[in-house]
N, C-alpha and C positions, 0 to 999 in steps of 0.2 A: 504494500500500500504506500502511496505517496500523496502528499498534500499538494494540490494544484491551486494556485492563487491567480486571480484575474484582476487587473486594475484598469481604470479609466474606461475608454470605449470598448476594450476587450470584455470587461465585466458587463457593460451595458448590453452588448450583443449576445452574450451567453446567458445573462440573467442571474448569475451567481457570483458572489465575491470569492468563494473558494469551495473546493470539494475534495473528498478523499477518493483516489482512483486506484483500482487494482489493475496493474498492467504488467505485461511481460516485455514492454518496450525496452530496447537496448540503448536508444539515444533519444534526445529531445525530439528530433524529427519523427522518429517512430511513434512517440507519444502523441504528437500533433496529428499524425495520420490516423491513429486510433480514435482520437477525439473527433476529428472531422467526419469519420465514418458513422458516428453516433446519431447525429441530428443536423438539420439544416442550420441551426443557430451556431454550432461549432464550425461548420463549413464556412459560414459568413464571417465569423470572427477571425478565422485563420486563412482567409482567402488570399491574402497578400503577406506571406511570411516576412518580406523585406520591411514591412511596416510595424513589425513586432520585435521587441527585445525579450530576452529570457534571462532569468537568473536561477542558478541552482544553489540552494542553501544560502541565499542572499549574496551570491557572487555572480557577476555577469558571466554569461557563457554563450556558446554558439549552438546552433541547432544540431550540429553533429557531435555535441558533447555527450559522453556516456552518462546514463542515469544510475549506474551501479553505485550504491551507497548514499545516493541523494535522498533526503527526507522531504524536500520541498522544491517545487518548481513554480516560478512566478512568471507570468506573461504580462507585458505592459508596452505601451507605445514609447517611441524614443522620447527622451527628455529634451526639452529645449531650455537653453540658458537665457539670462536676460538681466 
């Protein structure tokens, strides 16, 4: 089981701030593919992976990062400074 957190418009499209997911995904990309296959709302949220950033256990990561040992995955839009 892994905790999956959604922030900003990702959360709005999926309709949940977080959920616990049982997965056999090896990488973040594999997890995204599993989520997208669930329902249209996940497909919409992850339609453009380039518009989403990911963190594993609060450390920025890439979509090809392994999930082994991770307790938490967070998806969020890129941050803008100002």
